[in-house]
ZABASE-473636 format. One line per 10 residues: their letters; for each residue x, y, z of N, C-alpha, C. Coordinates in nm, 2 decimals, padded with zeros to 4 digits. Example, Ala and Ser with C-alpha at 12.3 -4.5 7.8 and 13.67 -1.06 7.14 Angstrom:
as = 01.32:-00.57:00.78:01.23:-00.45:00.78:01.32:-00.33:00.78  01.28:-00.22:00.71:01.37:-00.11:00.71:01.29:00.00:00.79 $
//
This chain:
mnndnqlnyf = 00.07:-00.11:-00.01:00.01:00.01:00.00:00.09:00.13:00.00  00.20:00.12:00.07:00.29:00.24:00.07:00.34:00.27:-00.06  00.37:00.17:-00.15:00.43:00.18:-00.29:00.32:00.24:-00.37  00.19:00.20:-00.35:00.08:00.27:-00.43:00.07:00.42:-00.40  00.09:00.45:-00.27:00.08:00.59:-00.24:00.20:00.67:-00.30  00.32:00.61:-00.30:00.44:00.69:-00.35:00.42:00.71:-00.51  00.36:00.60:-00.56:00.34:00.61:-00.71:00.23:00.72:-00.74  00.13:00.73:-00.67:00.03:00.84:-00.70:00.09:00.98:-00.68  00.19:01.00:-00.56:00.25:01.13:-00.55:00.34:01.16:-00.67  00.41:01.05:-00.72:00.49:01.07:-00.84:00.42:01.11:-00.96 $
kgglalgmgm = 00.31:01.04:-00.98:00.23:01.09:-01.10:00.17:01.22:-01.09  00.12:01.26:-00.96:00.08:01.39:-00.95:00.18:01.50:-00.96  00.30:01.47:-00.92:00.41:01.57:-00.93:00.45:01.58:-01.07  00.46:01.48:-01.14:00.50:01.46:-01.28:00.40:01.55:-01.37  00.28:01.53:-01.34:00.18:01.60:-01.42:00.17:01.75:-01.38  00.20:01.79:-01.26:00.21:01.93:-01.22:00.32:01.99:-01.29  00.44:01.92:-01.27:00.55:01.98:-01.35:00.55:01.99:-01.48  00.48:01.90:-01.55:00.46:01.90:-01.71:00.38:02.02:-01.73  00.27:02.03:-01.65:00.17:02.14:-01.68:00.24:02.27:-01.66  00.31:02.30:-01.55:00.38:02.42:-01.53:00.49:02.45:-01.63 $
gllggaasal = 00.56:02.35:-01.68:00.65:02.37:-01.79:00.59:02.40:-01.91  00.48:02.35:-01.95:00.41:02.39:-02.08:00.35:02.54:-02.06  00.29:02.57:-01.95:00.23:02.69:-01.93:00.35:02.81:-01.93  00.47:02.78:-01.87:00.58:02.86:-01.86:00.64:02.88:-02.01  00.65:02.78:-02.08:00.70:02.79:-02.22:00.60:02.87:-02.30  00.47:02.86:-02.30:00.38:02.93:-02.38:00.38:03.08:-02.33  00.39:03.11:-02.21:00.39:03.24:-02.16:00.52:03.31:-02.21  00.64:03.25:-02.20:00.76:03.30:-02.26:00.77:03.33:-02.39  00.69:03.23:-02.48:00.70:03.26:-02.62:00.61:03.37:-02.65  00.49:03.39:-02.59:00.40:03.51:-02.62:00.48:03.63:-02.57 $
wfkkkqllsp = 00.55:03.63:-02.46:00.63:03.75:-02.42:00.72:03.79:-02.53  00.81:03.69:-02.57:00.91:03.71:-02.66:00.85:03.77:-02.80  00.74:03.72:-02.85:00.67:03.76:-02.97:00.63:03.90:-02.95  00.59:03.95:-02.84:00.53:04.08:-02.81:00.65:04.18:-02.81  00.76:04.14:-02.77:00.88:04.23:-02.76:00.96:04.24:-02.89  00.93:04.14:-02.98:01.00:04.13:-03.10:00.96:04.26:-03.21  01.06:04.32:-03.28:01.03:04.42:-03.38:01.00:04.35:-03.50  00.92:04.42:-03.59:00.90:04.37:-03.73:01.02:04.39:-03.81  01.04:04.32:-03.91:01.16:04.33:-04.00:01.11:04.45:-04.10  01.22:04.51:-04.15:01.19:04.62:-04.25:01.11:04.57:-04.38 $
ddvllnvkea = 01.15:04.45:-04.41:01.08:04.39:-04.52:00.93:04.38:-04.50  00.88:04.33:-04.38:00.74:04.32:-04.34:00.68:04.45:-04.35  00.74:04.55:-04.29:00.69:04.69:-04.29:00.67:04.75:-04.42  00.77:04.73:-04.51:00.76:04.78:-04.64:00.65:04.69:-04.72  00.63:04.58:-04.69:00.53:04.50:-04.77:00.39:04.54:-04.72  00.37:04.58:-04.59:00.24:04.63:-04.55:00.21:04.77:-04.62  00.31:04.86:-04.62:00.30:04.99:-04.68:00.27:04.98:-04.84  00.33:04.89:-04.90:00.32:04.88:-05.05:00.18:04.81:-05.06  00.13:04.72:-04.98:-00.01:04.66:-05.01:-00.11:04.78:-04.98  -00.09:04.87:-04.90:-00.18:04.98:-04.89:-00.19:05.07:-05.00 $
flregpiegs = -00.07:05.10:-05.06:-00.07:05.18:-05.17:-00.11:05.11:-05.29  -00.10:04.98:-05.31:-00.15:04.91:-05.43:-00.30:04.89:-05.44  -00.36:04.92:-05.31:-00.51:04.93:-05.32:-00.56:05.05:-05.40  -00.48:05.16:-05.41:-00.53:05.27:-05.47:-00.46:05.28:-05.63  -00.38:05.19:-05.66:-00.32:05.21:-05.79:-00.18:05.14:-05.79  -00.12:05.13:-05.91:00.01:05.07:-05.94:00.11:05.16:-05.88  00.23:05.10:-05.83:00.34:05.18:-05.80:00.47:05.15:-05.88  00.55:05.24:-05.89:00.66:05.23:-05.97:00.79:05.16:-05.89  00.81:05.20:-05.78:00.93:05.15:-05.69:00.90:05.17:-05.55  00.98:05.11:-05.47:00.98:05.13:-05.33:01.11:05.11:-05.26 $
winfekqplr = 01.13:05.16:-05.14:01.25:05.14:-05.07:01.23:05.16:-04.92  01.33:05.10:-04.84:01.32:05.11:-04.70:01.46:05.12:-04.64  01.49:05.19:-04.54:01.61:05.20:-04.48:01.61:05.08:-04.37  01.71:05.00:-04.37:01.71:04.88:-04.28:01.76:04.92:-04.14  01.82:05.04:-04.12:01.86:05.08:-03.98:01.75:05.15:-03.92  01.72:05.10:-03.79:01.61:05.16:-03.71:01.66:05.30:-03.67  01.58:05.40:-03.66:01.60:05.53:-03.60:01.53:05.55:-03.48  01.57:05.62:-03.38:01.50:05.64:-03.25:01.39:05.74:-03.28  01.27:05.73:-03.22:01.16:05.82:-03.24:01.13:05.87:-03.12  01.08:05.99:-03.11:01.02:06.05:-02.98:00.91:06.14:-03.02 $
kfavhsqgyt = 00.80:06.11:-02.95:00.68:06.20:-02.96:00.64:06.24:-02.83  00.67:06.36:-02.78:00.65:06.39:-02.64:00.72:06.29:-02.54  00.64:06.22:-02.47:00.71:06.14:-02.37:00.72:06.00:-02.42  00.67:05.97:-02.54:00.67:05.83:-02.60:00.80:05.82:-02.68  00.87:05.71:-02.65:01.00:05.68:-02.72:00.98:05.54:-02.78  01.03:05.53:-02.91:01.01:05.42:-02.99:01.13:05.41:-03.09  01.11:05.32:-03.19:01.21:05.30:-03.30:01.12:05.29:-03.43  01.18:05.33:-03.54:01.10:05.34:-03.66:01.20:05.32:-03.79  01.13:05.29:-03.89:01.20:05.27:-04.02:01.15:05.38:-04.11  01.25:05.44:-04.20:01.21:05.53:-04.31:01.21:05.46:-04.43 $
ggitrledgq = 01.12:05.51:-04.52:01.11:05.43:-04.65:01.04:05.52:-04.75  01.01:05.48:-04.87:00.94:05.55:-04.97:00.88:05.46:-05.08  00.78:05.52:-05.14:00.70:05.47:-05.25:00.71:05.56:-05.37  00.73:05.53:-05.48:00.71:05.61:-05.60:00.59:05.56:-05.69  00.53:05.65:-05.75:00.42:05.61:-05.84:00.40:05.72:-05.94  00.33:05.69:-06.06:00.29:05.79:-06.15:00.15:05.84:-06.13  00.14:05.97:-06.11:00.01:06.03:-06.10:00.00:06.14:-06.20  -00.10:06.14:-06.28:-00.12:06.24:-06.39:00.00:06.26:-06.48  00.07:06.15:-06.50:00.19:06.16:-06.59:00.31:06.20:-06.52  00.30:06.23:-06.39:00.44:06.28:-06.32:00.46:06.17:-06.21 $
lvtyeflada = 00.60:06.16:-06.19:00.65:06.07:-06.08:00.64:06.13:-05.95  00.56:06.07:-05.86:00.54:06.13:-05.73:00.61:06.04:-05.62  00.68:06.09:-05.53:00.74:06.01:-05.43:00.67:06.03:-05.29  00.64:05.92:-05.22:00.58:05.93:-05.09:00.69:05.87:-04.99  00.74:05.96:-04.90:00.84:05.91:-04.80:00.76:05.88:-04.67  00.78:05.79:-04.60:00.71:05.74:-04.48:00.81:05.72:-04.36  00.75:05.71:-04.25:00.81:05.68:-04.13:00.72:05.59:-04.06  00.76:05.47:-04.03:00.67:05.36:-03.98:00.73:05.31:-03.83  00.65:05.28:-03.75:00.69:05.21:-03.63:00.75:05.08:-03.64  00.85:05.05:-03.58:00.93:04.92:-03.60:00.86:04.81:-03.53 $
ktgtvldiqr = 00.79:04.84:-03.42:00.71:04.73:-03.35:00.58:04.70:-03.40  00.50:04.79:-03.45:00.37:04.76:-03.51:00.36:04.77:-03.65  00.45:04.84:-03.72:00.45:04.87:-03.87:00.35:04.98:-03.91  00.29:05.04:-03.82:00.20:05.16:-03.84:00.28:05.28:-03.89  00.22:05.33:-04.01:00.28:05.45:-04.07:00.25:05.57:-03.97  00.35:05.63:-03.93:00.34:05.75:-03.83:00.34:05.88:-03.90  00.41:05.89:-04.02:00.41:06.01:-04.09:00.44:05.98:-04.23  00.39:06.07:-04.33:00.41:06.06:-04.47:00.41:06.18:-04.54  00.51:06.19:-04.63:00.54:06.33:-04.70:00.53:06.29:-04.85  00.45:06.38:-04.92:00.44:06.37:-05.07:00.51:06.48:-05.14 $
skn = 00.59:06.43:-05.24:00.67:06.52:-05.32:00.67:06.49:-05.46  00.66:06.59:-05.56:00.67:06.56:-05.70:00.81:06.57:-05.74  00.86:06.49:-05.83:01.00:06.48:-05.88:01.00:06.57:-06.01 $
//
């Protein structure tokens, strides 16, 4: 009877340990994913998809170096890039600033070449 009791404690401890390990692994994976920054290619792809909904584009570029951003008390990192397209027979360039964490376009400037 004593061996049966020890086996039940072992099974319960093993199940508890495995459950805690799985829970801890899932929580750390979610935390890591939340802290991870988007790649410049992913940010550029999102911006290009938004511009392609309005018409064709001629070219695009993005700076792979993150630059520090500060808007009042909020500090972040961002990527700069650009999209060119033909509008009314003229080449127009859109330069953008996108948040490296979310990919959200924070600023965009339009200029004719």
